[in-house]
N, C-alpha and C positions, 0 to 999 in steps of 0.2 A: 465871651458875653453869655450874659444871663437873658433866659426869657422865661415869661409866664406859660408854661408848657401845655398845662391843663386848660386855660382860656384860650391859646392859641388850637389846640387841639379840638375845642369845641367849636371854634371858626372856622375852621377845615373842614370838619365835620359836614357843617353844613354848607360850604361852601363847596363840596364834593358834590353833593345833592344837585345843588343848581348846574354846576359844570357839566355832570352826565343826563341833565335835560336838556339844556342847551346844545350839548353833542348830538343827541338825538335827534333833536330838533334839526341842525343844520346837515345831519345824514338822513333823514326823512325823504321818503318817496317825493311827497309836496314839495322840497325843498330842490331836488336834484330836478324835479321837473320843469321849474320855473327858471333854476339857471340853465336846462337844456335847450327852452324857448327862448330867453335873452340871447344864448348861443346862436341860436338859429337865426335869431332877428339879425343879428351882427353880422354874419356869414351872406343873407340875402342880400344886405344892405352895401357889401362889399363888391358881392357880384354885379348890383347894380351898376355900381363904379366905374367896375373894370368896362362893363358892357357897355358902358356911356364911352367911355375910353377908346373901345373898340369902334363904336359907328363913331365917331370924331374922325378917327385913323381913316377909316373908310371912304368917308367922305372928302378928305382931303385927298386921298389916293384917285378918286371919282375924277375930283376937279381937277389932279395935275395929267390925269389922263385925256381929258377935253381938251385941256389947254396945248398937250404936246398935239391931239388932231389937228387941231385949228391951226398950229403954227405949220405943220405938215403941209396942209392943204393951201396956206397963203405960199409957202413957200413953191409947191407945184403950181399953182396958179400965175407965180412971178416967172416962171422959167419956161413954162409948157407955152410953144405957140408953132401949131405947122401949118398953118395958113402960106399956101403957094410953096411949099418946099418942096423940091424935086428930089432932094439928095438922101439916097434909101438909107445910108448909113444914119443920117441925122434923125429920120423918121424911125428908125430902129431904136435908137437911143429914148426916142419919146416914149415908145411903147414901152419900153424897159422902165421907165421913169413911170408911168402909170402902172404897171403890173408892181412895182416896189412900195408904190405910193397905196395900192389896193391891199397889198397884202399887210403894210404896214396900220393901215386904217383896222383891217380885220383882226390884226392880233392885238391893237386897242380896244375896239369894241369888246372883245373876248374879255379882256383886262378887267374892263368897265362892268361887264356884265356880271362878271364873279365876285368883283364888290359889290354890284347892287343886292345880288343874293344873298350875300353875308350881312347887306344891309337889313334886310328882309328877315334872316334868321336872328338877327340880334333883336329885332322889333317884336319878333315872337317871343325869344328867350327872356325880354325886360317885363313884358306882359304877363306871362308863367311867373316871374320871379316875384312882381307885385300883386298877383293875387296872394302867391303863397305867402307876402308878408301881409297880408291884410288878414289874412286867416291867422297868422300868426300872433298878429295884434291884440285878436281876440281870444286867443287862446291864453298870451299873457296875462289879461288884462281878469279874466278867469281866474289863472292861476296865481295870481296876485293876490286876489280876494279868499281865495283857500287857503293860501299860505298866512295870509294877515289872521284870517279865523284859529287856524290853529296855533299862530303864535299868541292870540288871547287867550285860547286854553291851556296854554303851558302858561303863561303869564298868571293864570287865576290858580294853578295847581301848584306854582312855587311860590303864592304868595305870603304862606303862612314861614318858609324857609327862608326868605326874603328879607322879611320883619325879623325875622330870629337872629339872622348874620348881621343885619343891622344893631339890632342891641348889642349884640356881644363885641360888635367892632366899636360900638362906644364906649366900652369899657375896656380896650385893649391898651395897651403903650401904643402910639402912633410909631416911634421907630421900630418897633418888633410887628406890628402891622406891615410898614413900608419894606421890611426886607423880607418878609413874605412874598407881599405883591411883587417885589421886583425880580424872583425868582418865577413865579407865576406868570408873569409878562413872557419870558422865555420859553414859554410853550414845553415847558419840563411835564410830564407826565405825574398826576397827582397819584398819590401823597406827596405833597412836598414836603412836609414835615415830618421826618421819620426816626424811631428808635433806635441809637448806637447801643449795639449790647455786643459782646464778646470778639470785640475789634470788628464785626461787618456792620456794613448799612443794611438794612432792614430794606431798604427803597430798591437798590441794585442787586444787594447778596453779594457785593464784591467785599472782600477782606482790606479792611484801609487803615490799622491800628499804627502801623509804621507812620503813614503822611501826618496822623493825627496826633500823634504821640506829644504831650503835654495841652493839649486844647481842650479837652474834654474831662473834666478832673471832679467836677460837682453835679449834682440832681440841677439841673435848668441850663447847662451850660451847652451852647449851640456852636456848630463849625458846620463848613460847607463840605459836603462828601467831593473828594480828589475826582473820582469818576463819573457819575453822574449829575453832581450840582446840587443836589437837594438838602434841605437844612436837617443836619443830625442833631437831635438831642439825648442827653444823658438822662435816666430816667430817676 
């Protein structure tokens, strides 16, 4: 296939200028800061969700322990009656029951207190996370405004190049432009359209003469580099 190489190279030249500016914007400190704040906000929100689940789990454990304590108390009340009892063995049995009850209740109370302390910790952690989240939201809005101003500045600086690229594009064969854009979308490093000379791809530097044998014969012929997938042209 042949291509209007001169026009396409002119289009690529202005496309490269725009692309480099866009890359500089994407890698700018302002953009990185904006992305970092967004990431921090997402992290804090996930932390709050986790802590809310932990709090729910702790409340359920407290309810279970309290129910367990109530059940043991009820069982003891039903089975403990020493009135008029003269059998020392039976009295000893009741005393052992009371001791076991007290020990069990003591363990349950310790578990309940442990979960209560955890609830207090979670409440403090949630409060701190929400305070950080509030600050991050303010920082995000400020960062967003800074980034918007930088984007506006970039668009103003590129206005002539964008207009130039648009004017060139209107004169190009749509099929040729489609080939270029298809390769461009595959994130292949610019330049995409490179000269084929002495059997070499001037994009990646690989010797591809054997692979392209018979494909590039006349000026304007194009072919895909089998190594880097750039568009090779014969000058």
